[in-house]
C-alpha positions in Angstrom: 174.3 198.4 144.0 174.0 199.9 147.4 176.5 201.2 150.0 175.7 201.7 153.6 177.3 204.1 156.2 176.5 204.5 159.9 176.8 207.8 161.7 177.7 207.2 165.3 177.0 210.8 166.3 173.4 210.8 165.0 172.8 207.1 165.1 171.6 207.2 161.5 172.2 204.7 158.7 172.8 206.2 155.2 172.1 203.9 152.2 173.4 205.0 148.8 172.0 203.6 145.6 174.3 203.5 142.5 173.4 203.2 138.8 175.2 201.1 136.2 177.9 203.8 135.8 178.5 203.6 139.6 177.2 207.2 140.1 175.2 207.8 143.3 171.6 208.5 142.2 169.7 208.2 145.5 170.3 208.0 149.2 168.1 207.1 152.1 168.4 208.1 155.8 167.2 205.4 158.3 164.9 203.8 155.7 162.5 206.8 155.9 163.9 209.9 154.3 164.7 209.3 150.6 166.6 211.8 148.4 167.2 211.5 144.7 169.8 213.2 142.6 168.4 216.1 140.6 168.8 215.4 136.9 167.9 218.1 134.5 166.1 217.4 131.3 166.5 219.4 128.1 163.2 220.9 127.0 161.9 221.4 123.5 161.9 224.9 122.0 158.1 225.0 122.3 158.3 224.0 126.0 160.9 226.7 126.7 158.8 229.3 124.9 155.8 228.4 127.0 157.7 228.9 130.3 159.9 231.9 129.3 158.7 235.3 130.4 158.3 237.7 133.2 156.2 236.8 136.3 154.9 239.2 138.9 153.8 238.4 142.5 151.5 241.1 143.9 151.7 239.8 147.4 155.4 240.6 147.8 155.6 243.1 144.9 158.4 241.4 143.1 159.2 240.2 139.6 161.0 237.1 138.4 162.1 236.1 135.0 162.3 232.7 133.4 165.0 232.6 130.8 166.6 229.8 128.8 170.1 228.7 127.9 171.2 225.6 126.1 167.8 223.8 126.3 167.4 224.4 130.1 165.4 227.1 131.9 166.5 229.4 134.7 164.8 231.8 137.1 166.2 235.1 138.3 165.1 238.3 139.8 166.5 241.8 139.8 170.2 241.8 140.9 170.1 238.0 141.4 172.1 235.2 139.8 170.2 232.8 137.6 169.2 229.5 139.3 168.5 226.4 137.2 165.1 224.8 137.3 165.3 221.0 137.5 162.6 219.1 135.8 160.4 217.1 138.2 157.3 216.2 136.2 154.8 217.9 133.8 154.9 221.6 134.6 156.7 221.0 137.9 160.3 221.9 138.6 162.7 222.0 141.6 164.9 225.0 142.2 168.0 225.4 144.5 168.6 228.8 145.9 172.0 230.3 145.1 171.8 232.5 148.2 174.7 231.4 150.6 172.5 231.7 153.7 169.4 230.0 152.3 170.3 226.8 150.4 166.9 225.1 150.4 164.9 223.4 147.8 162.0 225.1 146.3 159.3 223.7 144.1 157.7 225.6 141.2 154.4 224.4 139.7 153.4 226.1 136.5 149.7 226.8 136.0 148.1 226.7 132.5 144.8 228.0 131.2 142.2 225.9 129.4 144.1 226.5 126.1 147.3 225.0 127.6 149.2 228.3 127.8 151.3 229.0 130.9 149.7 231.8 132.9 151.7 231.7 136.1 153.3 229.5 138.7 153.1 228.7 142.4 156.2 228.8 144.5 156.6 226.4 147.4 159.6 226.8 149.8 160.3 225.6 153.3 159.2 229.0 154.5 156.4 229.9 152.0 153.6 227.8 150.4 151.5 228.7 147.4 153.1 232.1 146.6 151.6 232.9 143.2 153.4 234.6 140.3 151.3 235.7 137.4 152.8 235.7 133.9 153.0 239.3 132.6 151.5 239.6 129.1 153.6 241.2 126.5 152.8 244.8 125.8 153.0 246.0 122.3 154.5 249.4 121.9 153.8 251.3 118.7 155.8 254.3 117.6 
């Protein structure tokens, strides 16, 4: 079903789409800008292990970690909270920023080598496009 609201202030029409459980799953502004509810998808153990790890961006000299909890993956940096990654499509996720000042959507697109292993990801935000984070290989330490 669909509900409609009109904003007198902005002269916009908001249309809300509901599923069978009557939850709002999508809304449209003036028939042009469409937004969908972010639904997260549990990943298999193999998928989680592919994405998990430490990633380094040389351009801004920073490290991020992809961690897992309860079948979902999260991203965090040093002294940051963990933000969930919402499944978008194969190797592509959305992220919301937990920073109070900068609550914007980001997109993370994982890159794989010819053997299908995750080797890095590209970060796209409203301010930055194609910022590359390379997956750091595990270093074996022998004692």
